[in-house]
C-alpha positions in Angstrom: 32.2 2.1 18.8 33.6 -1.3 18.1 36.3 -1.4 15.5 36.7 -4.5 13.3 40.1 -5.2 14.8 38.6 -5.4 18.2 36.3 -8.4 17.3 37.4 -11.9 17.7 36.5 -14.5 15.1 33.9 -16.1 17.4 32.2 -12.7 18.2 32.0 -11.8 14.5 30.6 -15.2 13.7 27.9 -14.9 16.4 27.0 -11.3 15.2 26.7 -12.6 11.6 24.5 -15.5 12.8 22.2 -13.1 14.7 22.0 -10.8 11.7 21.2 -13.7 9.4 18.5 -14.9 11.8 16.8 -11.5 12.0 16.9 -11.1 8.2 15.3 -14.5 7.7 12.5 -13.7 10.2 11.7 -10.6 8.2 12.0 -12.0 4.7 10.6 -15.5 5.0 6.9 -14.4 4.9 7.6 -12.4 1.7 9.4 -15.4 0.1 6.5 -17.7 1.0 3.9 -15.2 -0.3 5.9 -14.9 -3.6 5.8 -18.7 -4.0 2.1 -18.7 -3.3 1.5 -15.8 -5.8 3.3 -17.8 -8.5 1.1 -20.8 -7.9 -2.1 -21.3 -9.9 -4.3 -20.1 -7.0 -2.2 -17.2 -6.1 -2.1 -15.6 -9.5 -5.6 -14.3 -8.9 -4.6 -12.7 -5.5 -1.2 -11.3 -6.2 1.6 -10.9 -3.7 -0.2 -8.6 -1.2 -3.3 -10.7 -1.5 -1.3 -13.8 -0.6 0.1 -11.9 2.4 -3.4 -10.9 3.5 -4.6 -14.5 3.1 -1.6 -15.8 5.1 -2.3 -13.2 7.9 -6.0 -14.2 7.9 -5.1 -17.8 8.4 -3.5 -17.0 11.7 -0.1 -17.4 13.2 0.3 -20.9 11.8 0.5 -19.4 8.3 3.6 -17.5 9.2 5.1 -20.6 10.8 8.8 -21.0 10.5 8.6 -24.8 11.1 9.5 -25.3 7.4 12.9 -23.8 8.0 13.5 -26.1 11.0 12.3 -29.4 9.4 14.8 -31.7 7.8 14.7 -32.1 4.0 
């Protein structure tokens, strides 16, 4: 097992970045569905209805391009 004292700053930084990346991949569709559910159209569907709608629209609906695009 790796002890905290055995990690260099760079290694810890890389591990934290990888963890953040994985967490974002998991939570981004839920955040997007929440925003859709709050919208006027989404209030009829609810959170899980919005997730089903996004999944039905195909892979493009779960696109992470929004995260990569500049403001």
